[in-house]
N, C-alpha and C positions, 0 to 999 in steps of 0.2 A: 652499585650492586655489592659494595663492600669487598670482602675477601672471598666471596663465593667462587668456586671453581667454575670455569666456563667451558662449555662444549661448543665446538664449531659446527654449525648446522647450515648446510647450503650457503656457505660464505658469510653467515651471520653468527654473532656471539650469543649463545643461549645459556642461561644458568643451568647447570647440571641438575639442580634440585627441581627445576621445572619439568624435567623429563621423567622423574620418579614419582612425584606426588600428583594428586588429582589436579588437573589444570583449572584455571578460572573459567576458561571459555572452551567450548567445543564448536568448531566450525564444521557445519554439516552440509555435505553435498551428496546428492544422488545422481548417478550418471548412467545413461544407457546409450551406447554407441556414440560417445561424445569425443572421440579421439581428435577430431579436427581442431578444437579450441582448448583442449584439456590442459596442455602444457602451460599456456598463458594463464588460465584460471588458477591452477595450482601455484604458479610462481607468484601471483598476486597475494596469496595468503602466506606463503612461506616467507616472503619479504616484508611482512608487517613489522612496524616499529614496536608493537606490543608482542611479546614472545611467549607468554604463559598460556599457551593454547595447545589443544590437540586438533588435528585435522582429520575428521572422520569421513571417509569417502565410501559410499555404498555403490558397488558395481552391480547394476541391476541386470545381470546375465548378459553383458555386452558380447557381441560377436565380431566387433572390429578390433582395432589395436588398443582399445581402452585398457584392458587388463595389463598389457605389457607396459604401458605408460605409467599406470599406477604402481606397478611393482618396481619400476625404475626409481620413481620418486620416493617410495617407501624405503628403498635400500639406502637412499641418501639422507633422509631426514627422519629421525626417530619420533617426531611429533605426528607423523602421518600414520593413520590406521586405515587399512583397507578391508572391507567386508564384502564378499562376493555372494550374491543371491544365486541359489542353484537354478531357480526359474525366475522369469521376469515378473516382478510384483507390481510394477508401476510406481510412479512418483509418490503418491500419497502413502501407500503402505510402506515403502522404503524409508520415507522420512520418519514415520512412527517407529519403525525398527531402529533407525539411527538414534532417535531420542531415547529409546529404552537402553541402548548400548552406550550412550554418551556418559562421560565422566565429569564434564564441566558444570559449573554453577549456572553459566549462561550458555544459551545456544545462539550461534550466529549463522544465519542461512547464507548460502552462496550457490548459485547455479553453475553448472559445468561449462557454460559458454560465456559467462560474464567474468568481470574482473574487479577486484577490490583495490582501491588506492592504498598506498602504504600505511597511512595513518587512520584507516577506517576503524579498526578495533580499538585503538587507543582513544580516539575521540568519542566513540560511542560509550565506552566504559567510563570515561571521565564525566560524561553527561549523566549517565545512570547513577554514578556515585553521588553527584551533586543533586539529583532529583530522585530520591528513593521511592516516590509515589508512582514513578513511571515503570511499567512492566512490559511495554511493547514499544520498541524504538526502531524507526527506519531512518533513511536519509534521502536527500535529493540524489539525482543520478545524471550521469552523462550518457547519451546514446552514442554508440559507435557502430561502424559498418563491419563487414567481413574482414577488412584489412586493418581493423583497429583504429580507424580514423574517427575522431570524436566530432559530433555535431557541436557547433559553437555555443548553442543555447542550452543550459541545463534543464532537466525535467524536475520542477519543484513540486513538492507535495505539501499539504497543509501541515503546519507545525503544531497547532494546538489540539488538545484532546477533543474539545467540543466540535471544532470544524472537521476533524478526522471522523468523528462519530456521525456527523451529518452526511458527509460525502460517502460514508460506507453504506448508506441506503441505496446508492446508485452504482458505485464502482469501488475497487480496492484502492484506498487512499494511502496505503503503505506498500512500498515495493517489496515483493517477497524476498528477492535476493539480497536486500539490504537489512532485513529484519533481525533484531536481537531481542531475546525474551528469556525469562528464567526457565531452566529445565523442569523444575518441579511444577511450575504452572502448566506446562504443556504435557507433562505426564498425567496430570489430573484432567486436563481438557485437551486431548490430542486432536490431530487432524481427523476429520470425519472421512472414513475410508469408503463411504458411498459416493463421494465426489471424485471422479477421475481427474477432472480439471476444476479450476476455481477453488481448490482446497485452501489456499491462503485467504481468499476473500471470505469464505465461510468461517475460517478460524479466527480472523481478526474480530469479527462481530461478537463471537462467543467469548474471546479473551477479554474484550473491553467491558464485559459485564462484571469482571472480577478485578480489573486493574485499569490504569490510565495509559493512554498512548501519546506518542509524540513523534515528530520527524525533525531531524537536523536539516537545516536549510542549505548546508554545505554539501555539494555532490561528492560522495565518497565511494561510489561504485560506478562502473561502466556497464551498461546494458547493451548487448550485441544484437543488432538486427541482421538476420540472415534467413534464408528460405527454409532451413531445417529446424528453426525454432518452434517449440510447441505451439506458441500463440499464432504462428503463421500456418502451420500444418492443420491445426484444429480450430481455426478462428471462429467459424460459425457455431461450433459446439460450445466453445468457451463463452461466446456471447449469450447463447441460450441458457447456459448454466448460471452465468452472472445475473441474467434477468430473473431466473427462478429464485436465486438467493435473495436478491433485492426485493422481489415480490413478497417473500415470507416476512422480511423485516418491515416492509411498508404495511402489510396486513396486521402485524402485531400492534403497530401504532395507530392505524386508521382502518379498522376492519369493515367500515361501512362501504368501502369501494372494493371492486373485484381485483384491481391492479393487474389487468391483462397486459400483454406485451406493448400494445399501442399506448396505453396509459402510462406504463413505466417509461417508455421512450419520450412521451410528451412532457411528463413532469420533469424528467432529467433535462430536457432542452429548456424548459421554463426556468429551472434552477440555475443552469449554466450560461445561458445566452441572453442578450438583450432582445426584448420584444418591443414593438412588433417587428417581424422580419418577413421574408418572402414566403414563409410556410403558412398554410391555412391555420387559423387560430380556433381550436376547439375550446369553447368557453368553459367547459368543465375542467380543463387541465389546470388553469390557475387556481380554481377553487380547491381542487385536490392538493395542489402544491402548498397552499396556505394552511389547509387543515392538517396536512402531514407535518408541516413545520411547527404548528401550534402544539400538536401532540408531542413532537420531538422536544420542543423547548420546555415543556412541562415534565419531561422524563429525564433529560440529561442533567448531570451534575457538573458544574464548572463555572467558568468566568461568564457572568451575565453580559459583560461588554462584548464578548465574542458572539453571544447569541444575538445581541442587538445589531452587531455588524453584519451577521448573516441574514438577518431579517430585512434590513434596509433595502437591498437591491430587489428583493421579492416584491415589496410594496411599490417601488418605483416602476417595475415592469407592469404591475397591475394597472397603475395609473396610465401608463402609456398605451395599454391595451384597450382601455375603456372606450375611446372614440370608435374603435372597430365594432363595438357592440351597440352603437347608436340605433335606437328604435327597437332594440331587442330587450324588452324588460325582463324576460325570463332569466337570461344569464347575468344581466347587469345588477339586479338587486341582490341576488345571492352572493355575487362577488364582493359588492360593497359591504355586505354583512360579514363576510369572512375577514375582510380587511379590518373592519371595526373590532371584531372578536379578537383578532391577533394583536392589534396595536392601539385601539382606541383613538384618542385624538392624535396620537403619534403618527397616524397615517397621513395627516396633513403635512407633516415634515417631509415625507417622501414626495407629496404633491409639489411642495415648494421647490424641491430639488429638480423635479421634472420641468417645472415652469422656468426656473433659472437657467437650466440647460438649454431650453428653447430660446430664451432671450440671448444667451451667449452665442448660440449658433447663428441667430439672425444678425447680431452685431458683427460676427466674423464674416458672414456672407457679404454684408454691405461694405466692409473695409477691404 
């Protein structure tokens, strides 16, 4: 840092110039009655190895000890800015308010009950500097319980833009509390305030029309499971909103189907799990899945090897499903036609993988 004068902030050395000029990053948190885990969440940001940030906390008219905790931290660390809403606006409107008030070039999201590992900001910024085409960056995550005990297996998200875009048809492939994106991008394309929940899932799809996305495979945040988490309190409503957002995206690509809730669930299971399984197999589902993927593949810009990698398991699952349609010409022929339309002779490669897998299974059983 050369000869720059240092200011001691919460036990860390911070360049004094970082406290007077516009910071590179605004860490944005909205909190409503989050006193229980708030100290730990704030400490995770204050103790980052990267120090050129402001921590903007929106107190959404809390009635517990949240305000006192925020005031205490703001008195100790000049990088912390606290804005209190006079009335409860909800998360979506509070985040848009924070984006308008932010001074950083980049916005880094953090929820008030989660925790960021010390090198989170440093590693995300290093990746963004090395990959200027990326404008939406998340990370893998650890899950932890109410006592901050981590689950031993990290929650990995797809790393590549193409795979992220494909999975966004069904669920949010970027963890909200890990996301970093340019402030100017979300000023132009803010959170849609008509969504009380699922606002991130909606936003990612819209942002990726204007930029590219990625996830770091290193877990740099800890997500806390507890009974007061929004996803627990409003699980059914969140699921309903998620299906509605996914339905709109699927209809844009494949408008010939209605994409009702059962169809959305079925295609998602087809995409994510090996078939056949114990569930009843609706023969229309794989046809919908292949047609959706064909439209997606023709629309998305990116590495075609990733597209091929995503396509291969879909074809394998179709080959495995065909015996269940024996004697049913109606679903059998349209499914074969869709497989051919998607992959041509390449569909035989997937058949070869299925047959080879069956041979290996038999050999293993005999041995």
